[in-house]
Structure formats: C-alpha cells, structure tokens
Backbone as XML, in Angstrom:
<?xml version="1.0"?>
<chain id="A" units="angstrom">
  <residue number="1" name="MET">
    <atom name="N" x="-74.140" y="55.564" z="-157.709"/>
    <atom name="CA" x="-74.039" y="54.493" z="-156.826"/>
    <atom name="C" x="-75.228" y="53.544" z="-156.477"/>
  </residue>
  <residue number="2" name="MET">
    <atom name="N" x="-75.097" y="52.362" z="-156.499"/>
    <atom name="CA" x="-76.186" y="51.527" z="-156.338"/>
    <atom name="C" x="-76.484" y="51.373" z="-155.002"/>
  </residue>
  <residue number="3" name="THR">
    <atom name="N" x="-77.705" y="51.128" z="-154.700"/>
    <atom name="CA" x="-78.288" y="50.907" z="-153.284"/>
    <atom name="C" x="-78.479" y="49.487" z="-153.209"/>
  </residue>
  <residue number="4" name="LEU">
    <atom name="N" x="-77.877" y="48.776" z="-152.226"/>
    <atom name="CA" x="-78.171" y="47.369" z="-151.855"/>
    <atom name="C" x="-78.933" y="47.291" z="-150.623"/>
  </residue>
  <residue number="5" name="HIS">
    <atom name="N" x="-79.838" y="46.070" z="-150.665"/>
    <atom name="CA" x="-80.432" y="45.726" z="-149.468"/>
    <atom name="C" x="-80.097" y="44.361" z="-149.005"/>
  </residue>
  <residue number="6" name="PRO">
    <atom name="N" x="-78.908" y="44.155" z="-148.511"/>
    <atom name="CA" x="-78.415" y="42.976" z="-148.063"/>
    <atom name="C" x="-79.220" y="42.290" z="-146.891"/>
  </residue>
  <residue number="7" name="GLN">
    <atom name="N" x="-79.387" y="41.013" z="-146.901"/>
    <atom name="CA" x="-79.949" y="40.395" z="-145.721"/>
    <atom name="C" x="-78.810" y="39.333" z="-145.289"/>
  </residue>
  <residue number="8" name="TYR">
    <atom name="N" x="-78.581" y="39.215" z="-143.958"/>
    <atom name="CA" x="-77.524" y="38.555" z="-143.362"/>
    <atom name="C" x="-78.160" y="37.295" z="-142.538"/>
  </residue>
  <residue number="9" name="ILE">
    <atom name="N" x="-77.526" y="36.286" z="-142.938"/>
    <atom name="CA" x="-78.036" y="34.908" z="-142.140"/>
    <atom name="C" x="-76.818" y="34.284" z="-141.742"/>
  </residue>
  <residue number="10" name="THR">
    <atom name="N" x="-77.061" y="33.431" z="-140.653"/>
    <atom name="CA" x="-75.889" y="32.623" z="-140.145"/>
    <atom name="C" x="-76.350" y="31.126" z="-140.201"/>
  </residue>
  <residue number="11" name="ASP">
    <atom name="N" x="-75.542" y="30.289" z="-140.763"/>
    <atom name="CA" x="-75.920" y="28.900" z="-140.861"/>
    <atom name="C" x="-75.564" y="28.058" z="-139.612"/>
  </residue>
  <residue number="12" name="THR">
    <atom name="N" x="-75.858" y="26.928" z="-139.517"/>
    <atom name="CA" x="-75.762" y="26.181" z="-138.247"/>
    <atom name="C" x="-74.279" y="25.864" z="-137.776"/>
  </residue>
  <residue number="13" name="ALA">
    <atom name="N" x="-73.363" y="26.253" z="-138.734"/>
    <atom name="CA" x="-72.066" y="26.079" z="-138.423"/>
    <atom name="C" x="-71.318" y="27.493" z="-138.032"/>
  </residue>
  <residue number="14" name="GLY">
    <atom name="N" x="-72.288" y="28.522" z="-138.021"/>
    <atom name="CA" x="-71.876" y="29.856" z="-137.532"/>
    <atom name="C" x="-71.278" y="30.593" z="-138.812"/>
  </residue>
  <residue number="15" name="GLU">
    <atom name="N" x="-71.172" y="30.118" z="-139.929"/>
    <atom name="CA" x="-70.763" y="30.843" z="-141.246"/>
    <atom name="C" x="-71.876" y="32.025" z="-141.473"/>
  </residue>
  <residue number="16" name="LYS">
    <atom name="N" x="-71.479" y="33.180" z="-141.776"/>
    <atom name="CA" x="-72.258" y="34.266" z="-141.975"/>
    <atom name="C" x="-72.492" y="34.296" z="-143.532"/>
  </residue>
  <residue number="17" name="LEU">
    <atom name="N" x="-73.704" y="34.484" z="-144.059"/>
    <atom name="CA" x="-74.065" y="34.548" z="-145.543"/>
    <atom name="C" x="-74.842" y="35.844" z="-145.697"/>
  </residue>
  <residue number="18" name="VAL">
    <atom name="N" x="-74.537" y="36.234" z="-147.005"/>
    <atom name="CA" x="-75.366" y="37.453" z="-147.417"/>
    <atom name="C" x="-76.326" y="37.063" z="-148.505"/>
  </residue>
  <residue number="19" name="VAL">
    <atom name="N" x="-77.501" y="37.494" z="-148.383"/>
    <atom name="CA" x="-78.597" y="37.261" z="-149.396"/>
    <atom name="C" x="-78.886" y="38.595" z="-150.172"/>
  </residue>
  <residue number="20" name="LEU">
    <atom name="N" x="-78.890" y="38.521" z="-151.612"/>
    <atom name="CA" x="-79.331" y="39.853" z="-152.326"/>
    <atom name="C" x="-80.378" y="39.314" z="-153.150"/>
  </residue>
  <residue number="21" name="SER">
    <atom name="N" x="-81.198" y="40.328" z="-153.609"/>
    <atom name="CA" x="-82.189" y="40.137" z="-154.649"/>
    <atom name="C" x="-81.373" y="39.863" z="-155.897"/>
  </residue>
  <residue number="22" name="ILE">
    <atom name="N" x="-82.027" y="39.120" z="-156.863"/>
    <atom name="CA" x="-81.392" y="38.831" z="-158.105"/>
    <atom name="C" x="-81.016" y="40.116" z="-158.864"/>
  </residue>
  <residue number="23" name="SER">
    <atom name="N" x="-81.926" y="41.089" z="-158.831"/>
    <atom name="CA" x="-81.547" y="42.369" z="-159.593"/>
    <atom name="C" x="-80.338" y="43.076" z="-158.887"/>
  </residue>
  <residue number="24" name="GLU">
    <atom name="N" x="-80.200" y="43.170" z="-157.594"/>
    <atom name="CA" x="-78.977" y="43.579" z="-156.954"/>
    <atom name="C" x="-77.844" y="42.848" z="-157.299"/>
  </residue>
  <residue number="25" name="PHE">
    <atom name="N" x="-78.046" y="41.441" z="-157.328"/>
    <atom name="CA" x="-76.890" y="40.610" z="-157.688"/>
    <atom name="C" x="-76.420" y="40.903" z="-159.103"/>
  </residue>
  <residue number="26" name="ASN">
    <atom name="N" x="-77.377" y="40.987" z="-160.007"/>
    <atom name="CA" x="-77.108" y="41.335" z="-161.360"/>
    <atom name="C" x="-76.330" y="42.574" z="-161.561"/>
  </residue>
  <residue number="27" name="SER">
    <atom name="N" x="-76.786" y="43.630" z="-160.878"/>
    <atom name="CA" x="-76.235" y="45.019" z="-160.849"/>
    <atom name="C" x="-74.754" y="44.926" z="-160.558"/>
  </residue>
  <residue number="28" name="ILE">
    <atom name="N" x="-74.507" y="44.130" z="-159.383"/>
    <atom name="CA" x="-73.040" y="43.985" z="-158.943"/>
    <atom name="C" x="-72.364" y="43.302" z="-160.042"/>
  </residue>
  <residue number="29" name="MET">
    <atom name="N" x="-72.867" y="42.333" z="-160.692"/>
    <atom name="CA" x="-72.078" y="41.565" z="-161.667"/>
    <atom name="C" x="-71.873" y="42.437" z="-162.714"/>
  </residue>
  <residue number="30" name="ASP">
    <atom name="N" x="-72.765" y="43.330" z="-163.219"/>
    <atom name="CA" x="-72.615" y="44.286" z="-164.349"/>
    <atom name="C" x="-71.493" y="45.255" z="-164.088"/>
  </residue>
  <residue number="31" name="GLU">
    <atom name="N" x="-71.419" y="45.759" z="-162.743"/>
    <atom name="CA" x="-70.323" y="46.485" z="-162.252"/>
    <atom name="C" x="-68.964" y="46.014" z="-162.468"/>
  </residue>
  <residue number="32" name="LEU">
    <atom name="N" x="-68.968" y="44.605" z="-161.855"/>
    <atom name="CA" x="-67.641" y="43.919" z="-161.957"/>
    <atom name="C" x="-67.178" y="43.792" z="-163.423"/>
  </residue>
  <residue number="33" name="ASP">
    <atom name="N" x="-68.031" y="43.484" z="-164.203"/>
    <atom name="CA" x="-67.811" y="43.277" z="-165.753"/>
    <atom name="C" x="-67.108" y="44.628" z="-166.330"/>
  </residue>
  <residue number="34" name="ALA">
    <atom name="N" x="-67.762" y="45.704" z="-165.980"/>
    <atom name="CA" x="-67.306" y="46.976" z="-166.377"/>
    <atom name="C" x="-65.875" y="47.287" z="-165.829"/>
  </residue>
  <residue number="35" name="VAL">
    <atom name="N" x="-65.689" y="46.941" z="-164.610"/>
    <atom name="CA" x="-64.406" y="47.185" z="-164.071"/>
    <atom name="C" x="-63.219" y="46.254" z="-164.711"/>
  </residue>
  <residue number="36" name="GLU">
    <atom name="N" x="-63.639" y="44.998" z="-165.025"/>
    <atom name="CA" x="-62.873" y="44.091" z="-165.627"/>
    <atom name="C" x="-62.457" y="44.662" z="-167.037"/>
  </residue>
  <residue number="37" name="ASP">
    <atom name="N" x="-63.437" y="45.222" z="-167.695"/>
    <atom name="CA" x="-63.198" y="45.698" z="-169.047"/>
    <atom name="C" x="-62.122" y="46.948" z="-168.932"/>
  </residue>
  <residue number="38" name="VAL">
    <atom name="N" x="-62.187" y="47.721" z="-168.068"/>
    <atom name="CA" x="-61.357" y="48.913" z="-167.737"/>
    <atom name="C" x="-59.795" y="48.234" z="-167.543"/>
  </residue>
  <residue number="39" name="ARG">
    <atom name="N" x="-59.832" y="47.297" z="-166.684"/>
    <atom name="CA" x="-58.597" y="46.594" z="-166.357"/>
    <atom name="C" x="-57.877" y="45.988" z="-167.666"/>
  </residue>
  <residue number="40" name="LEU">
    <atom name="N" x="-58.719" y="45.257" z="-168.324"/>
    <atom name="CA" x="-58.157" y="44.641" z="-169.591"/>
    <atom name="C" x="-57.717" y="45.760" z="-170.655"/>
  </residue>
  <residue number="41" name="TYR">
    <atom name="N" x="-58.473" y="46.889" z="-170.719"/>
    <atom name="CA" x="-58.173" y="48.003" z="-171.639"/>
    <atom name="C" x="-56.721" y="48.472" z="-171.237"/>
  </residue>
  <residue number="42" name="HIS">
    <atom name="N" x="-56.471" y="48.828" z="-169.884"/>
    <atom name="CA" x="-55.264" y="49.203" z="-169.398"/>
    <atom name="C" x="-54.141" y="48.317" z="-169.744"/>
  </residue>
  <residue number="43" name="GLU">
    <atom name="N" x="-54.397" y="47.096" z="-169.523"/>
    <atom name="CA" x="-53.420" y="46.131" z="-169.727"/>
    <atom name="C" x="-53.016" y="46.001" z="-171.155"/>
  </residue>
  <residue number="44" name="ALA">
    <atom name="N" x="-54.026" y="45.979" z="-172.088"/>
    <atom name="CA" x="-53.802" y="46.079" z="-173.535"/>
    <atom name="C" x="-53.052" y="47.201" z="-173.956"/>
  </residue>
  <residue number="45" name="LYS">
    <atom name="N" x="-53.244" y="48.377" z="-173.245"/>
    <atom name="CA" x="-52.555" y="49.626" z="-173.766"/>
    <atom name="C" x="-51.105" y="49.578" z="-173.232"/>
  </residue>
  <residue number="46" name="LYS">
    <atom name="N" x="-50.829" y="48.934" z="-172.165"/>
    <atom name="CA" x="-49.462" y="48.647" z="-171.797"/>
    <atom name="C" x="-48.628" y="47.796" z="-172.747"/>
  </residue>
  <residue number="47" name="GLN">
    <atom name="N" x="-49.405" y="46.840" z="-173.310"/>
    <atom name="CA" x="-48.695" y="45.822" z="-174.156"/>
    <atom name="C" x="-48.683" y="46.279" z="-175.537"/>
  </residue>
  <residue number="48" name="ASP">
    <atom name="N" x="-49.269" y="47.471" z="-175.915"/>
    <atom name="CA" x="-49.417" y="47.882" z="-177.169"/>
    <atom name="C" x="-48.138" y="48.260" z="-177.905"/>
  </residue>
  <residue number="49" name="ASP">
    <atom name="N" x="-47.720" y="47.582" z="-178.923"/>
    <atom name="CA" x="-46.391" y="47.852" z="-179.511"/>
    <atom name="C" x="-46.518" y="48.781" z="-180.751"/>
  </residue>
  <residue number="50" name="GLY">
    <atom name="N" x="-47.828" y="49.265" z="-181.111"/>
    <atom name="CA" x="-48.029" y="50.243" z="-181.948"/>
    <atom name="C" x="-48.214" y="49.599" z="-183.416"/>
  </residue>
  <residue number="51" name="GLU">
    <atom name="N" x="-48.053" y="48.250" z="-183.567"/>
    <atom name="CA" x="-48.270" y="47.561" z="-184.829"/>
    <atom name="C" x="-49.644" y="47.406" z="-185.016"/>
  </residue>
  <residue number="52" name="ARG">
    <atom name="N" x="-50.130" y="47.712" z="-186.371"/>
    <atom name="CA" x="-51.497" y="47.582" z="-186.618"/>
    <atom name="C" x="-51.527" y="46.730" z="-187.975"/>
  </residue>
  <residue number="53" name="ILE">
    <atom name="N" x="-52.526" y="45.962" z="-188.167"/>
    <atom name="CA" x="-52.772" y="45.141" z="-189.295"/>
    <atom name="C" x="-54.085" y="45.579" z="-189.998"/>
  </residue>
  <residue number="54" name="PRO">
    <atom name="N" x="-53.921" y="46.078" z="-191.287"/>
    <atom name="CA" x="-55.163" y="46.436" z="-191.991"/>
    <atom name="C" x="-56.302" y="45.514" z="-192.003"/>
  </residue>
  <residue number="55" name="MET">
    <atom name="N" x="-57.549" y="45.800" z="-191.931"/>
    <atom name="CA" x="-58.772" y="45.059" z="-191.829"/>
    <atom name="C" x="-58.716" y="44.056" z="-192.995"/>
  </residue>
  <residue number="56" name="ALA">
    <atom name="N" x="-58.410" y="44.559" z="-194.243"/>
    <atom name="CA" x="-58.400" y="43.833" z="-195.488"/>
    <atom name="C" x="-57.458" y="42.604" z="-195.394"/>
  </residue>
  <residue number="57" name="GLU">
    <atom name="N" x="-56.339" y="42.739" z="-194.785"/>
    <atom name="CA" x="-55.379" y="41.634" z="-194.499"/>
    <atom name="C" x="-55.831" y="40.802" z="-193.452"/>
  </residue>
  <residue number="58" name="VAL">
    <atom name="N" x="-56.438" y="41.111" z="-192.469"/>
    <atom name="CA" x="-57.021" y="40.163" z="-191.438"/>
    <atom name="C" x="-58.104" y="39.349" z="-192.096"/>
  </residue>
  <residue number="59" name="LEU">
    <atom name="N" x="-59.021" y="39.974" z="-192.826"/>
    <atom name="CA" x="-59.976" y="39.197" z="-193.580"/>
    <atom name="C" x="-59.510" y="38.235" z="-194.477"/>
  </residue>
  <residue number="60" name="LYS">
    <atom name="N" x="-58.392" y="38.515" z="-195.145"/>
    <atom name="CA" x="-57.794" y="37.791" z="-196.258"/>
    <atom name="C" x="-57.202" y="36.443" z="-195.440"/>
  </residue>
  <residue number="61" name="LYS">
    <atom name="N" x="-56.536" y="36.693" z="-194.386"/>
    <atom name="CA" x="-55.976" y="35.544" z="-193.611"/>
    <atom name="C" x="-57.066" y="34.675" z="-192.999"/>
  </residue>
  <residue number="62" name="LEU">
    <atom name="N" x="-58.143" y="35.254" z="-192.518"/>
    <atom name="CA" x="-59.324" y="34.380" z="-192.072"/>
    <atom name="C" x="-59.873" y="33.660" z="-193.126"/>
  </residue>
  <residue number="63" name="ASP">
    <atom name="N" x="-59.972" y="34.167" z="-194.322"/>
    <atom name="CA" x="-60.476" y="33.400" z="-195.459"/>
    <atom name="C" x="-59.567" y="32.303" z="-195.878"/>
  </residue>
  <residue number="64" name="THR">
    <atom name="N" x="-58.328" y="32.537" z="-195.947"/>
    <atom name="CA" x="-57.380" y="31.591" z="-196.192"/>
    <atom name="C" x="-57.283" y="30.382" z="-195.239"/>
  </residue>
  <residue number="65" name="ASN">
    <atom name="N" x="-57.378" y="30.784" z="-193.926"/>
    <atom name="CA" x="-57.475" y="29.834" z="-192.791"/>
    <atom name="C" x="-58.780" y="29.007" z="-192.981"/>
  </residue>
  <residue number="66" name="ARG">
    <atom name="N" x="-59.798" y="29.667" z="-193.307"/>
    <atom name="CA" x="-61.097" y="28.944" z="-193.383"/>
    <atom name="C" x="-61.087" y="28.014" z="-194.455"/>
  </residue>
  <residue number="67" name="LYS">
    <atom name="N" x="-60.473" y="28.217" z="-195.549"/>
    <atom name="CA" x="-60.305" y="27.488" z="-196.789"/>
    <atom name="C" x="-59.509" y="26.088" z="-196.396"/>
  </residue>
  <residue number="68" name="ILE">
    <atom name="N" x="-58.385" y="26.377" z="-195.641"/>
    <atom name="CA" x="-57.563" y="25.361" z="-195.083"/>
    <atom name="C" x="-58.321" y="24.344" z="-194.382"/>
  </residue>
  <residue number="69" name="MET">
    <atom name="N" x="-59.142" y="25.008" z="-193.411"/>
    <atom name="CA" x="-59.963" y="24.048" z="-192.363"/>
    <atom name="C" x="-61.033" y="23.251" z="-193.203"/>
  </residue>
  <residue number="70" name="ASP">
    <atom name="N" x="-61.389" y="23.859" z="-194.231"/>
    <atom name="CA" x="-62.565" y="23.191" z="-194.837"/>
    <atom name="C" x="-62.235" y="22.037" z="-195.731"/>
  </residue>
  <residue number="71" name="LYS">
    <atom name="N" x="-60.778" y="21.898" z="-195.910"/>
    <atom name="CA" x="-60.208" y="20.864" z="-196.676"/>
    <atom name="C" x="-60.300" y="19.472" z="-196.058"/>
  </residue>
</chain>
C-alpha cells in the first residue's frame, strides 16, 4: 500500500483541491494503469472464442498488407 501526503487547499470560489508530489501522482497513475490492465484482461477473457491464429499466418498477412500499402 502506498503512503500519500496530500495537501488540501481551497480556492477563492470555495472549491477544494488536492495537491500531491509528482512522485505520489505518478505512483497513483501506475496503480490505475495496472488496474486497467487487469480489467482489460478479464474483458478479453470473456470475449475469447477460443480461435487462435498461428504467428506465421499473422506475419504473412502483415507482409501482404504492407506490400499492398507500399504500391
């Protein structure tokens, strides 16, 4: 668990704001990225139909598409 040291300020309109150090902010963003990765993994597993494409076939299709795009 990360330890945060938030500072709270209130602007002239009475809106409350939170200030964090850049390292604490980056730590929060890293955690959010990790949570999003887990969410996307679970979403992909739900949509998995079991079909797989061999890597050689993928590379062949990419090469074919590249040749078409280069024309």
